[in-house]
One Martini backbone bead per residue (centre of mass of N, CA, C, O) as a GRO file, in nm:
protein
  302
    1MET     BB    1  19.348   1.543   9.416
    2GLU     BB    2  19.158   1.300   9.453
    3ASP     BB    3  19.021   1.265   9.754
    4ALA     BB    4  18.934   1.561   9.783
    5VAL     BB    5  18.761   1.570   9.524
    6ALA     BB    6  18.575   1.333   9.580
    7ASP     BB    7  18.445   1.462   9.829
    8LYS     BB    8  18.341   1.721   9.685
    9LEU     BB    9  18.166   1.588   9.466
   10THR     BB   10  17.958   1.469   9.655
   11ARG     BB   11  17.857   1.763   9.749
   12LEU     BB   12  17.871   1.956   9.472
   13ALA     BB   13  17.844   1.703   9.226
   14PRO     BB   14  17.606   1.458   9.220
   15ASP     BB   15  17.479   1.541   8.926
   16PRO     BB   16  17.549   1.451   8.594
   17ALA     BB   17  17.289   1.618   8.464
   18ARG     BB   18  17.394   1.882   8.584
   19PRO     BB   19  17.512   2.174   8.570
   20VAL     BB   20  17.834   2.330   8.603
   21LEU     BB   21  17.971   2.594   8.812
   22ILE     BB   22  18.300   2.762   8.785
   23ALA     BB   23  18.433   3.005   8.997
   24GLY     BB   24  18.726   3.229   8.977
   25PRO     BB   25  19.025   3.327   9.008
   26THR     BB   26  19.313   3.362   8.894
   27ALA     BB   27  19.512   3.077   8.962
   28SER     BB   28  19.312   2.871   9.145
   29GLY     BB   29  19.228   2.581   8.981
   30LYS     BB   30  18.947   2.545   8.826
   31SER     BB   31  19.025   2.385   8.567
   32ALA     BB   32  19.115   2.127   8.712
   33LEU     BB   33  18.838   2.061   8.829
   34ALA     BB   34  18.681   2.039   8.566
   35LEU     BB   35  18.850   1.802   8.456
   36GLU     BB   36  18.791   1.606   8.686
   37ILE     BB   37  18.486   1.594   8.647
   38ALA     BB   38  18.485   1.500   8.351
   39GLU     BB   39  18.642   1.231   8.405
   40ARG     BB   40  18.445   1.116   8.631
   41GLN     BB   41  18.136   1.217   8.499
   42GLY     BB   42  18.137   1.390   8.266
   43GLY     BB   43  18.151   1.616   7.995
   44VAL     BB   44  18.165   1.965   7.901
   45ILE     BB   45  18.395   2.215   7.865
   46VAL     BB   46  18.326   2.564   7.939
   47ASN     BB   47  18.394   2.881   7.866
   48ALA     BB   48  18.422   3.180   8.119
   49ASP     BB   49  18.639   3.367   7.949
   50ALA     BB   50  18.695   3.670   7.784
   51ILE     BB   51  19.001   3.590   7.677
   52GLN     BB   52  18.991   3.275   7.597
   53VAL     BB   53  18.837   3.319   7.317
   54PHE     BB   54  19.099   3.384   7.187
   55SER     BB   55  19.332   3.271   6.936
   56ASP     BB   56  19.622   3.440   6.995
   57TRP     BB   57  19.600   3.324   7.308
   58ARG     BB   58  19.711   3.064   7.514
   59VAL     BB   59  19.937   3.089   7.725
   60LEU     BB   60  19.874   3.379   7.842
   61THR     BB   61  19.558   3.278   7.920
   62ALA     BB   62  19.548   2.976   8.022
   63ARG     BB   63  19.473   2.777   7.833
   64PRO     BB   64  19.418   2.485   7.749
   65SER     BB   65  19.584   2.233   7.653
   66GLU     BB   66  19.610   1.985   7.432
   67ALA     BB   67  19.626   1.766   7.648
   68GLU     BB   68  19.372   1.853   7.804
   69GLU     BB   69  19.174   1.841   7.558
   70SER     BB   70  19.213   1.520   7.527
   71ARG     BB   71  19.050   1.444   7.807
   72ALA     BB   72  18.824   1.658   7.713
   73PRO     BB   73  18.579   1.843   7.620
   74HIS     BB   74  18.606   2.166   7.451
   75ARG     BB   75  18.455   2.502   7.472
   76LEU     BB   76  18.507   2.835   7.384
   77TYR     BB   77  18.811   2.818   7.283
   78GLY     BB   78  18.963   3.010   7.053
   79HIS     BB   79  18.700   3.114   6.849
   80VAL     BB   80  18.821   3.416   6.833
   81PRO     BB   81  18.939   3.664   6.684
   82GLY     BB   82  19.150   3.919   6.800
   83ASP     BB   83  18.984   4.150   6.607
   84CYS     BB   84  18.717   4.064   6.760
   85ALA     BB   85  18.444   4.135   6.905
   86TYR     BB   86  18.321   4.031   7.241
   87SER     BB   87  18.032   3.935   7.412
   88VAL     BB   88  17.806   3.824   7.638
   89GLY     BB   89  17.590   3.777   7.425
   90ALA     BB   90  17.762   3.594   7.242
   91TRP     BB   91  17.814   3.380   7.455
   92LEU     BB   92  17.521   3.296   7.498
   93ARG     BB   93  17.473   3.206   7.206
   94ASP     BB   94  17.701   2.987   7.209
   95LEU     BB   95  17.588   2.828   7.464
   96ALA     BB   96  17.296   2.730   7.415
   97PRO     BB   97  17.353   2.458   7.254
   98LEU     BB   98  17.508   2.326   7.496
   99LEU     BB   99  17.265   2.316   7.694
  100ALA     BB  100  17.095   2.133   7.472
  101GLY     BB  101  17.277   1.910   7.478
  102PRO     BB  102  17.398   1.585   7.565
  103ASP     BB  103  17.612   1.733   7.740
  104ARG     BB  104  17.734   1.816   8.035
  105PRO     BB  105  17.803   2.123   8.154
  106ILE     BB  106  18.128   2.279   8.240
  107ILE     BB  107  18.147   2.593   8.371
  108VAL     BB  108  18.452   2.792   8.333
  109GLY     BB  109  18.571   3.091   8.518
  110GLY     BB  110  18.644   3.466   8.568
  111THR     BB  111  18.370   3.590   8.445
  112GLY     BB  112  18.117   3.717   8.618
  113LEU     BB  113  17.924   3.827   8.396
  114TYR     BB  114  17.862   3.559   8.266
  115PHE     BB  115  17.720   3.429   8.512
  116SER     BB  116  17.502   3.645   8.560
  117ALA     BB  117  17.375   3.629   8.278
  118LEU     BB  118  17.303   3.326   8.292
  119THR     BB  119  17.141   3.335   8.593
  120GLU     BB  120  16.986   3.643   8.555
  121GLY     BB  121  17.039   3.780   8.290
  122LEU     BB  122  17.008   3.985   7.978
  123ALA     BB  123  17.012   4.260   7.825
  124GLU     BB  124  16.859   4.379   7.514
  125ILE     BB  125  17.098   4.522   7.345
  126PRO     BB  126  17.188   4.687   7.099
  127ALA     BB  127  17.396   4.704   6.861
  128THR     BB  128  17.702   4.829   6.787
  129PRO     BB  129  17.827   5.046   6.597
  130PRO     BB  130  18.128   5.053   6.441
  131GLU     BB  131  18.198   5.357   6.487
  132ILE     BB  132  18.169   5.349   6.798
  133ARG     BB  133  18.372   5.129   6.858
  134ALA     BB  134  18.614   5.270   6.729
  135ALA     BB  135  18.605   5.517   6.914
  136ALA     BB  136  18.644   5.365   7.182
  137MET     BB  137  18.916   5.229   7.115
  138ALA     BB  138  19.070   5.491   7.060
  139ARG     BB  139  19.035   5.614   7.342
  140LEU     BB  140  19.170   5.392   7.500
  141ALA     BB  141  19.445   5.406   7.349
  142ALA     BB  142  19.465   5.724   7.451
  143GLY     BB  143  19.382   5.724   7.769
  144GLU     BB  144  19.035   5.780   7.815
  145GLN     BB  145  18.885   5.623   8.042
  146ALA     BB  146  18.811   5.839   8.254
  147ALA     BB  147  18.648   6.021   8.061
  148MET     BB  148  18.437   5.807   7.986
  149ALA     BB  149  18.327   5.768   8.274
  150VAL     BB  150  18.224   6.061   8.314
  151GLU     BB  151  18.006   6.033   8.066
  152LEU     BB  152  17.835   5.873   8.229
  153ASP     BB  153  17.582   5.777   8.389
  154PRO     BB  154  17.531   5.763   8.724
  155GLU     BB  155  17.416   5.474   8.749
  156THR     BB  156  17.639   5.332   8.591
  157ARG     BB  157  17.886   5.444   8.746
  158GLY     BB  158  17.784   5.298   9.023
  159ARG     BB  159  17.800   4.984   8.901
  160ILE     BB  160  18.064   4.972   8.767
  161ASP     BB  161  18.396   4.897   8.679
  162LEU     BB  162  18.615   5.164   8.631
  163ALA     BB  163  18.890   4.979   8.606
  164ASN     BB  164  18.746   4.847   8.359
  165PRO     BB  165  18.775   4.886   8.024
  166MET     BB  166  18.545   4.702   7.918
  167ARG     BB  167  18.313   4.832   8.083
  168VAL     BB  168  18.346   5.121   7.989
  169GLN     BB  169  18.319   5.075   7.690
  170ARG     BB  170  18.038   4.946   7.689
  171ALA     BB  171  17.885   5.179   7.829
  172TRP     BB  172  17.959   5.398   7.626
  173GLU     BB  173  17.841   5.267   7.374
  174VAL     BB  174  17.547   5.249   7.468
  175LEU     BB  175  17.500   5.549   7.512
  176GLN     BB  176  17.574   5.641   7.223
  177ALA     BB  177  17.371   5.443   7.062
  178THR     BB  178  17.089   5.494   7.261
  179GLY     BB  179  17.071   5.716   7.502
  180ARG     BB  180  17.116   5.480   7.719
  181GLY     BB  181  17.184   5.334   7.993
  182ILE     BB  182  17.286   5.026   8.101
  183ALA     BB  183  17.117   5.022   8.361
  184ALA     BB  184  16.840   5.055   8.221
  185TRP     BB  185  16.857   4.800   8.052
  186GLN     BB  186  16.893   4.602   8.298
  187ALA     BB  187  16.600   4.649   8.413
  188ASP     BB  188  16.501   4.475   8.134
  189THR     BB  189  16.536   4.174   8.214
  190PRO     BB  190  16.531   3.868   8.118
  191PRO     BB  191  16.532   3.557   8.146
  192PRO     BB  192  16.733   3.310   8.216
  193LEU     BB  193  16.906   3.047   8.076
  194LEU     BB  194  17.031   2.962   8.383
  195PRO     BB  195  16.925   2.900   8.664
  196LEU     BB  196  17.077   2.845   8.958
  197ALA     BB  197  16.881   2.611   9.059
  198GLN     BB  198  16.975   2.428   8.788
  199ALA     BB  199  17.255   2.426   8.921
  200GLN     BB  200  17.617   2.373   9.012
  201PRO     BB  201  17.776   2.572   9.220
  202ILE     BB  202  18.125   2.704   9.229
  203LEU     BB  203  18.340   2.883   9.460
  204PHE     BB  204  18.646   3.021   9.455
  205ASP     BB  205  18.826   3.094   9.768
  206ALA     BB  206  19.115   3.266   9.762
  207PRO     BB  207  19.370   3.336   9.932
  208LYS     BB  208  19.579   3.586   9.894
  209ASP     BB  209  19.861   3.455   9.950
  210TRP     BB  210  19.817   3.199   9.786
  211LEU     BB  211  19.759   3.341   9.514
  212ASN     BB  212  20.012   3.522   9.485
  213ALA     BB  213  20.212   3.287   9.469
  214ARG     BB  214  20.100   3.171   9.204
  215ILE     BB  215  20.134   3.424   9.031
  216GLU     BB  216  20.438   3.451   9.053
  217ARG     BB  217  20.490   3.175   8.905
  218ARG     BB  218  20.312   3.174   8.641
  219PHE     BB  219  20.445   3.378   8.446
  220ARG     BB  220  20.713   3.231   8.423
  221GLN     BB  221  20.585   2.972   8.315
  222MET     BB  222  20.474   3.099   8.057
  223VAL     BB  223  20.743   3.180   7.936
  224ALA     BB  224  20.861   2.889   7.938
  225ALA     BB  225  20.599   2.781   7.755
  226GLY     BB  226  20.576   3.039   7.516
  227ALA     BB  227  20.480   3.344   7.542
  228LEU     BB  228  20.703   3.491   7.383
  229GLU     BB  229  20.656   3.347   7.112
  230GLU     BB  230  20.364   3.434   7.090
  231ALA     BB  231  20.425   3.736   7.081
  232ARG     BB  232  20.604   3.729   6.829
  233ALA     BB  233  20.373   3.627   6.638
  234ASN     BB  234  20.184   3.894   6.711
  235LEU     BB  235  20.348   4.158   6.649
  236PRO     BB  236  20.282   4.259   6.353
  237GLY     BB  237  19.944   4.295   6.435
  238TRP     BB  238  19.973   4.459   6.686
  239SER     BB  239  19.733   4.621   6.917
  240PRO     BB  240  19.590   4.790   7.186
  241ALA     BB  241  19.294   4.785   7.034
  242LEU     BB  242  19.261   4.502   7.060
  243PRO     BB  243  19.070   4.281   7.222
  244SER     BB  244  19.319   4.077   7.293
  245ALA     BB  245  19.510   4.300   7.436
  246LYS     BB  246  19.387   4.245   7.736
  247ALA     BB  247  19.593   4.060   7.796
  248ILE     BB  248  19.784   3.983   8.044
  249GLY     BB  249  20.114   4.088   7.928
  250ALA     BB  250  20.117   4.177   7.634
  251ALA     BB  251  20.238   4.465   7.645
  252GLU     BB  252  20.498   4.379   7.794
  253LEU     BB  253  20.611   4.183   7.581
  254MET     BB  254  20.616   4.387   7.351
  255ALA     BB  255  20.813   4.583   7.485
  256HIS     BB  256  21.043   4.384   7.493
  257LEU     BB  257  21.061   4.318   7.183
  258ARG     BB  258  21.118   4.642   7.132
  259GLY     BB  259  21.338   4.726   7.365
  260GLU     BB  260  21.206   4.884   7.628
  261ILE     BB  261  21.229   4.620   7.811
  262ALA     BB  262  21.291   4.392   8.025
  263LEU     BB  263  21.190   4.082   8.103
  264ASP     BB  264  21.171   4.115   8.411
  265GLU     BB  265  20.991   4.365   8.396
  266ALA     BB  266  20.756   4.240   8.245
  267ILE     BB  267  20.695   4.028   8.459
  268ALA     BB  268  20.647   4.220   8.697
  269ARG     BB  269  20.415   4.382   8.575
  270ALA     BB  270  20.224   4.140   8.515
  271THR     BB  271  20.202   4.045   8.807
  272VAL     BB  272  20.068   4.296   8.921
  273LEU     BB  273  19.821   4.293   8.733
  274THR     BB  274  19.719   4.016   8.825
  275ARG     BB  275  19.672   4.085   9.120
  276GLN     BB  276  19.468   4.311   9.067
  277PHE     BB  277  19.265   4.137   8.915
  278ALA     BB  278  19.211   3.927   9.140
  279LYS     BB  279  19.098   4.131   9.341
  280ARG     BB  280  18.852   4.211   9.170
  281GLN     BB  281  18.731   3.933   9.149
  282ARG     BB  282  18.690   3.872   9.451
  283SER     BB  283  18.504   4.112   9.504
  284TRP     BB  284  18.284   4.037   9.303
  285PHE     BB  285  18.211   3.756   9.407
  286ARG     BB  286  18.139   3.839   9.701
  287ALA     BB  287  17.908   4.039   9.611
  288ARG     BB  288  17.750   3.839   9.374
  289MET     BB  289  17.809   3.522   9.521
  290LYS     BB  290  17.674   3.450   9.811
  291SER     BB  291  17.507   3.172   9.724
  292TRP     BB  292  17.761   3.024   9.673
  293PRO     BB  293  17.943   2.763   9.703
  294VAL     BB  294  18.243   2.711   9.882
  295LEU     BB  295  18.589   2.663   9.764
  296ALA     BB  296  18.886   2.573   9.872
  297PRO     BB  297  19.170   2.497   9.713
  298ALA     BB  298  19.286   2.302   9.931
  299GLU     BB  299  19.031   2.111   9.916
  300ALA     BB  300  19.107   2.036   9.598
  301GLY     BB  301  19.431   1.992   9.580
  302THR     BB  302  19.585   2.271   9.457
   0.00000   0.00000   0.00000
């Protein structure tokens, strides 16, 4: 990155005392920028990716490697067992001590909801009873995502990403547990933990063709780096109902290990799913983060 990053840091992250927020789609190079900032200016890198919190997938979720973690402090990566549900509320609770700590946080990830909850506030929705969560996970595993979406209240249905199973599951759970739609709960949102004006936000806006080319290369690189061995280690206790099973490519690699599809087909399917996910991310960021300063990946030397 070198000179390009140094120039961008001067404009986008001039104050080493203020938190930095780096959002962007998968494979855009945002984690490399976070590491560069940490090494040049100091700070602790904090995960803002809903899948990278799980302990059972490092390679497949593109969590920082052990070598990268040795270059700067990293927090909230792989700290949740793969069979435990984890919410944006739990992430905020885990993040709060880091915001109050001695090291400047550099918060990086691709989960837009984490950033909006952090900078805009999060509704204080009661915890979901275990039996309702179990029912929701069972329905998703049975392929009933569309039916669950239909059962939501109209206001919530018009607000959330109905193609995202995690969002549908969460909204369905809230409605079943409280009798009130998640949109109504969100209307009573308390003040944010970190108002955007008190942070230094950076949004990676990756061109479609540039990003798709990186995605095409990255999944094969993951397989070469050990993603298949990682999947083999997870195979005995793996279930599509596990919270960590939402990692893109997990189901496809499991299908290959069970002899159902060839490895090339698994890679091709996972690549398509990753492209679709990145498209949803880019649309979300552009709609919800219009006030964030934009950084093109090429400008960051990635």
